N, C-alpha and C positions, 0 to 999 in steps of 0.2 A: 770305299776307302780300303787301301791295301794295308798289309801288316806294318810296313815302315811308317806310313802316315799315322796309324793307330798308336804305335809305340811313341812316336814323336808327340802326338797329341796328349797321351797319358803322362808323359814326362813334363809337358808344359802345365798340365792341370795340377800335378803334384807340386811343382815349383810355385805356381801361383797360390795354391791353397796354403802352403807352408809360409809364404810371405804374408798372406792375408791374415792368418791366425796368430802371427807373432809368437811362434812356438818358443817357449823358454823352459829349461829344465827345472827351474825353481818353482814353477806353478804346479797346480794339481794336474797330473797327467791325464786322468780320466776326462776332465773338462776339455783339455786340449784335444784329445782323441775325438770327442764328440763334435767339437767345433770344426776340426779338420774333416771328419766324415760328412758333416752337413755341407761344407764347402764343396767337397768333391761331388756329392750327390746333386747339389743344385747346379754346378757347372756342367755336369754330364747331361742333366735334363735340358738345360738351356741349349747345349750343343745339338741334342736330338731334335728339339723343336725348330732350331735354325735350319737343320738339314731338311726337315719336312717342309718348311716354308719355301725353301729353294725350289722344290719340285711341284709345289701346289699350283694348280691352274688358277689364274687370276681372271675374274669376270671383267669383260670389256676389252680384254687384250686378245687380239686375233692371233691364233696359232696356225701356221700353214703346215698342213700334213701332206707329205709327198706320197704319190701313188706308186 
């Protein structure tokens, strides 16, 4: 992933988590920060697991290796 893709991904994660937490100024800000941080953490972990699964060798699927 190059720098442009990473910046775009980070922006999308931030936007997604802000929408998901329903951030409001009238609420307890510490609780909002915790909820936002948990969302970002879980989303990044899910992205990393997804990328690992893309490259994982699947049993029973023939992979042709060129000499």
